[in-house]
C-alpha positions in Angstrom: 24.7 24.7 -4.9 25.7 26.8 -1.9 22.4 28.6 -2.0 20.5 25.3 -2.2 22.6 23.9 0.7 21.8 26.9 2.9 18.1 26.7 2.0 18.0 23.0 2.7 19.6 23.5 6.1 17.3 26.3 7.0 14.2 24.3 6.2 15.7 21.3 8.2 16.2 23.6 11.2 12.6 24.9 10.9 11.3 21.3 10.7 13.2 20.3 13.8 12.1 23.4 15.8 8.5 22.7 14.9 8.6 19.7 17.3 10.7 16.6 17.2 8.9 13.3 17.0 10.3 10.0 18.3 12.8 8.3 16.0 11.5 5.5 13.9 13.7 2.9 12.2 12.0 0.6 9.8 13.1 -2.1 7.3 11.3 -3.7 4.3 10.1 -7.3 4.4 8.6 -9.3 1.6 6.2 -11.7 3.2 6.5 -14.2 0.3 10.3 -14.2 0.6 9.9 -16.6 3.6 7.6 -19.3 4.8 4.9 -18.0 7.2 6.5 -20.2 9.9 9.5 -17.9 9.8 7.8 -14.6 10.0 7.5 -14.2 13.7 11.1 -15.2 14.2 12.2 -12.6 11.7 10.1 -9.9 13.3 11.5 -10.6 16.7 15.0 -10.5 15.2 14.2 -7.1 13.7 13.0 -5.8 17.1 16.1 -7.3 18.7 18.3 -5.4 16.3 16.6 -2.1 17.2 14.0 -1.7 14.5 10.8 0.0 15.7 8.8 -0.7 12.5 8.5 -3.2 9.7 7.5 -2.4 6.1 5.5 -5.4 4.9 4.5 -6.3 1.4 3.8 -9.2 -0.9 6.6 -9.0 -3.4 5.7 -9.0 -7.1 2.1 -8.2 -6.3 1.5 -5.4 -3.9 -2.3 -5.8 -4.4 -2.1 -9.1 -2.6 -2.8 -7.2 0.6 -6.4 -7.1 -0.8 -6.8 -10.8 -1.4 -4.5 -12.4 1.1 -6.1 -10.7 4.1 -5.9 -13.6 6.5 -2.2 -14.1 6.0 -1.5 -10.3 6.2 -3.5 -9.9 9.4 -1.6 -12.9 10.8 1.7 -11.1 10.0 0.5 -7.9 11.7 -0.4 -9.9 14.8 3.1 -11.4 14.8 4.5 -7.9 14.5 2.5 -6.8 17.5 3.8 -9.8 19.6 7.3 -9.0 18.5 6.9 -5.3 19.5 7.1 -3.7 16.1 4.6 -1.6 14.2 4.1 -2.3 10.5 3.4 -0.3 7.4 1.8 -2.0 4.4 3.0 -1.3 0.9 -0.2 -1.3 -1.1 0.7 0.1 -4.5 3.1 -0.2 -7.4 2.0 0.8 -10.9 2.9 -2.5 -12.5 3.6 -4.9 -9.7 0.0 -5.5 -8.9 -2.7 -8.1 -10.0 -5.7 -5.8 -10.1 -7.9 -6.7 -13.0 -7.0 -5.0 -16.3 -9.7 -3.5 -18.4 -8.6 -1.8 -21.7 -10.6 1.4 -21.1 -8.6 1.9 -17.8 -5.1 1.0 -19.1 -2.4 3.3 -20.5 -1.7 3.4 -24.2 1.7 4.3 -25.7 2.0 6.8 -28.5 1.3 4.0 -31.0 -2.0 3.2 -29.3 -0.8 -0.1 -27.8 -2.1 -1.1 -24.4 0.4 -1.0 -21.6 0.2 -3.0 -18.4 0.0 0.0 -16.1 -3.3 1.7 -15.3 -4.3 5.1 -16.5 -4.3 6.8 -13.1 -5.5 10.0 -14.7 -8.9 8.4 -15.6 -11.4 9.8 -13.1 -13.8 6.9 -13.7 -11.2 4.3 -12.9 -10.3 6.2 -9.7 -13.9 6.4 -8.6 -14.6 2.7 -9.3 -11.8 0.1 -9.2 -9.2 2.3 -7.4 -11.6 3.5 -4.7 -12.9 0.0 -4.2 -9.4 -1.5 -3.8 -8.2 1.2 -1.4 -11.2 1.0 0.8 -11.1 -2.8 0.9 -7.5 -2.6 2.1 -8.3 0.2 4.7 -11.3 -1.7 6.1 -9.3 -4.9 6.4 -6.4 -3.4 8.5 -7.5 -0.2 10.1 -8.3 -1.9 13.4 -5.1 -4.0 13.7 -3.1 -2.8 16.7 0.3 -3.1 15.0 -0.8 -1.3 11.8 1.1 2.0 11.2 0.1 3.2 7.7 0.0 2.8 3.9 2.8 3.1 1.4 2.6 4.0 -2.3 5.8 2.8 -4.0 7.3 4.1 -7.3 4.0 5.7 -8.2 5.4 7.8 -11.1 7.2 5.3 -13.2 4.8 5.5 -16.2 7.2 6.8 -18.8 6.5 9.2 -21.7 2.9 8.4 -22.4 0.8 10.4 -24.7 -2.4 8.3 -24.8 -4.7 7.9 -21.8 -7.7 5.7 -22.2 -10.5 7.8 -20.8 -9.4 11.2 -19.6 -11.0 13.1 -22.4 -13.4 12.0 -25.1 -13.9 8.4 -26.1 -11.4 5.7 -24.9 -8.2 5.8 -26.9 -8.4 9.5 -28.0 -5.0 11.0 -28.3 -4.1 13.6 -25.7 -1.1 15.7 -26.4 -1.1 17.3 -22.9 1.4 19.8 -21.7 3.2 19.5 -18.3 0.9 21.8 -16.5 -2.2 19.9 -17.5 -0.6 16.6 -16.5 0.5 18.1 -13.2 -3.1 18.9 -12.5 -4.0 15.3 -13.3 -1.4 14.0 -10.9 -2.8 16.2 -8.2 -6.3 14.8 -8.9 -4.9 11.3 -8.4 -3.2 12.3 -5.1 -6.2 14.1 -3.7 -8.6 11.2 -4.6 -6.3 8.6 -3.3 -5.9 10.1 0.1 -9.6 11.0 0.4 -10.7 7.4 -0.5 -8.4 6.0 2.2 -9.4 8.5 4.9 -13.1 7.9 4.2 -12.5 4.3 5.2 -9.8 4.9 7.8 -9.9 8.3 9.5 -7.2 7.4 12.0 -4.5 10.1 11.5 -2.0 7.9 13.3 -2.1 5.6 10.2 0.3 7.6 7.9 -0.2 7.7 4.2 3.3 7.7 2.7 4.3 8.4 -0.9 7.8 7.5 -2.1 9.7 7.1 -5.3 13.3 7.0 -6.3 15.3 10.2 -6.2 14.8 10.8 -9.9 11.4 12.3 -9.2 13.2 15.4 -8.0 14.8 16.0 -11.4 13.6 17.8 -14.5 13.2 14.7 -16.7 10.2 13.4 -14.7 8.5 16.8 -14.9 9.1 16.9 -18.7 8.0 13.4 -19.5 5.1 12.7 -17.1 4.3 16.2 -15.9 5.0 15.5 -12.3 5.1 18.5 -9.9 6.2 16.7 -6.8 5.2 19.5 -4.5 1.6 19.6 -5.8 1.3 15.8 -5.3 3.2 15.6 -1.9 1.0 18.1 -0.1 -1.9 15.6 -0.1 0.1 12.9 1.7 1.2 12.7 5.4 4.7 11.8 4.5 6.8 11.7 1.3 10.3 10.5 0.4 12.8 10.2 -2.5 14.8 7.1 -1.8 18.4 6.3 -2.8 19.8 3.0 -4.1 23.4 3.9 -4.9 26.0 1.0 -4.9 29.0 0.7 -2.6 32.2 -0.2 -4.3 34.9 0.4 -1.5 35.2 1.1 2.2 35.3 4.8 1.3 31.9 4.7 -0.3 30.2 5.6 3.0 31.4 9.2 3.0 30.4 9.7 -0.7 26.9 8.3 -0.2 26.4 10.3 3.0 27.1 13.4 1.0 24.7 12.2 -1.6 22.1 11.7 1.1 22.4 15.3 2.2 22.0 16.5 -1.4 18.9 14.4 -2.0 17.3 15.6 1.3 18.1 19.2 0.4 16.3 18.8 -2.9 13.4 17.0 -1.3 12.9 19.6 1.4 13.2 22.4 -1.2 10.6 20.6 -3.3 8.0 19.9 -0.6 8.4 22.8 1.7 9.1 23.1 5.4 6.0 21.4 6.8 5.8 18.0 5.0 7.2 15.0 6.8 10.1 13.3 5.0 10.8 9.6 5.5 14.2 8.7 4.2 14.6 5.3 2.6 18.0 4.0 1.5 19.2 0.7 0.3 21.3 -1.4 2.7 21.8 -4.0 0.0 24.6 -3.5 -2.5 23.2 -3.7 -6.0 26.6 -4.6 -7.5 26.9 -7.7 -5.2 23.3 -8.9 -5.2 23.8 -11.5 -7.9 27.4 -12.5 -7.1 28.2 -15.6 -5.1 29.0 -15.3 -1.4 28.0 -12.9 1.3 27.9 -9.2 0.7 30.9 -7.1 1.8 29.1 -3.8 1.7 27.5 -1.8 3.2 29.4 -2.1 6.5 27.6 -1.0 9.7 29.9 2.1 9.6 28.6 2.9 6.1 25.0 2.5 7.2 25.8 4.7 10.2 27.3 7.4 8.0 24.1 7.6 5.9 21.7 7.4 8.8 23.6 10.1 10.7 23.6 12.4 7.7 19.8 12.0 7.5 19.4 12.5 11.2 21.5 15.7 11.2 19.1 17.0 8.5 16.2 16.5 10.8 14.9 13.1 9.6 13.0 11.3 12.3 12.1 8.2 10.3 14.9 6.1 8.7 13.8 3.4 6.4 16.2 0.6 5.3 15.7 -1.5 2.2 15.7 -4.1 3.4 15.5 -6.9 6.0 14.4 -9.8 3.8 13.6 -9.3 0.1 13.0 -11.6 -2.8 14.0 -11.4 -6.4 11.9 -8.8 -8.3 13.5 -9.6 -11.7 11.1 -12.1 -13.1 10.0 -12.4 -16.7 6.5 -11.7 -18.0 6.1 -15.4 -18.4 7.3 -16.2 -14.8 5.3 -13.5 -13.1 1.8 -15.2 -13.0 3.3 -18.2 -11.2 5.7 -16.3 -9.0 3.2 -13.9 -7.5 1.5 -14.8 -4.2 -1.8 -15.8 -5.8 -5.0 -16.8 -3.9 -4.3 -20.4 -3.0 -3.9 -21.5 0.6 -0.1 -21.5 0.2 2.0 -19.1 -1.8 5.2 -19.7 -3.9 8.4 -18.4 -2.3 10.3 -15.8 -4.3 13.9 -16.4 -5.2 16.1 -15.1 -2.5 19.4 -13.3 -2.2 21.4 -15.3 0.4 23.8 -13.2 2.5 22.8 -10.0 0.8 20.0 -8.5 3.0 20.0 -7.9 6.7 18.2 -10.9 8.0 21.1 -13.3 7.3 24.1 -11.0 7.3 24.7 -12.3 10.8 28.4 -11.2 10.9 27.2 -7.5 11.2 24.3 -8.1 13.6 26.1 -7.3 16.9 27.5 -4.0 15.6 24.3 -3.1 13.9 22.3 -3.8 17.1 24.6 -1.6 19.2 24.1 1.3 16.7 20.4 1.0 16.1 19.6 0.5 19.8 21.6 3.6 20.6 19.2 5.4 18.3 15.9 3.9 19.5 16.5 3.1 23.2 14.5 4.8 25.9 11.1 4.1 24.3 11.9 6.2 21.2 8.9 4.9 19.2 
């Protein structure tokens, strides 16, 4: 652990010495967690609190950026007027409404179709995947407030042994080893970035890959063959986010130490040159479904985590989140709960008093802290 700590600190120093970019502070916002009439008010509130960027998505269906383009562009225009740039979250392996075709879906070891796509299928990538990515890029690349693309939780596919078209006829069993799967993941990463850049060559539009901190551990390598370094090198920025709960006023110091550990592992995994964006939850999972406003995290606890990341050299802090809906919907509820294609969209169930937008009791203190980080045109 001491050796890893020294290595991590050394890589952080090398990153900072390579040239410090302006500090960014972003927060997640589900567009369908609020009526569109409240979006601009919320974006102005974000800017007033000191956020420089928003992370926008359509909760429960991240592919809705493809078919709700008018609404999404309207949200980006509102962000521009409010003075914030915006990333779009465009992918989650299961929370998307892209059309399922059996030949392009995963199968479990019993041969049953799963809802997730077989991302290792080269024909799927060169057809449906390429078409979707380039539709999204073409729709938003010219929006002044647009900052980049986010791929969320991309590796949550589980211990799959059947892939519908990677080798031989669809459904053929593939008992692939970790090295072979690592190569397939790199193929997915390379194609994904190339497809986007073909439609949007603007290097200021970052392509950002994130997943929960478990992607740094051995289990993911053993089950899905993920070599995070091989995948990360194709993206402009990467991150392993943390979602640990707070259970006392003393939790801040413990989670700040955990932040340092995760960032050390991330830097050791991706090397000295890859940009790391650090996302951490500012909602408390143990309080989300309890009545009444959240007690934690306090602004001081947020500060402890953010300062630990900044001391490591992180120049983009990402908070989850500003306004988020309920992601725990049943398979039966999901078709009606997702944004859909109608003129209006259903609102997701909310978490009153649990995310930043209506935790008004902490706004003044949070504003003072965030503005101390981002004042002076630090964009």
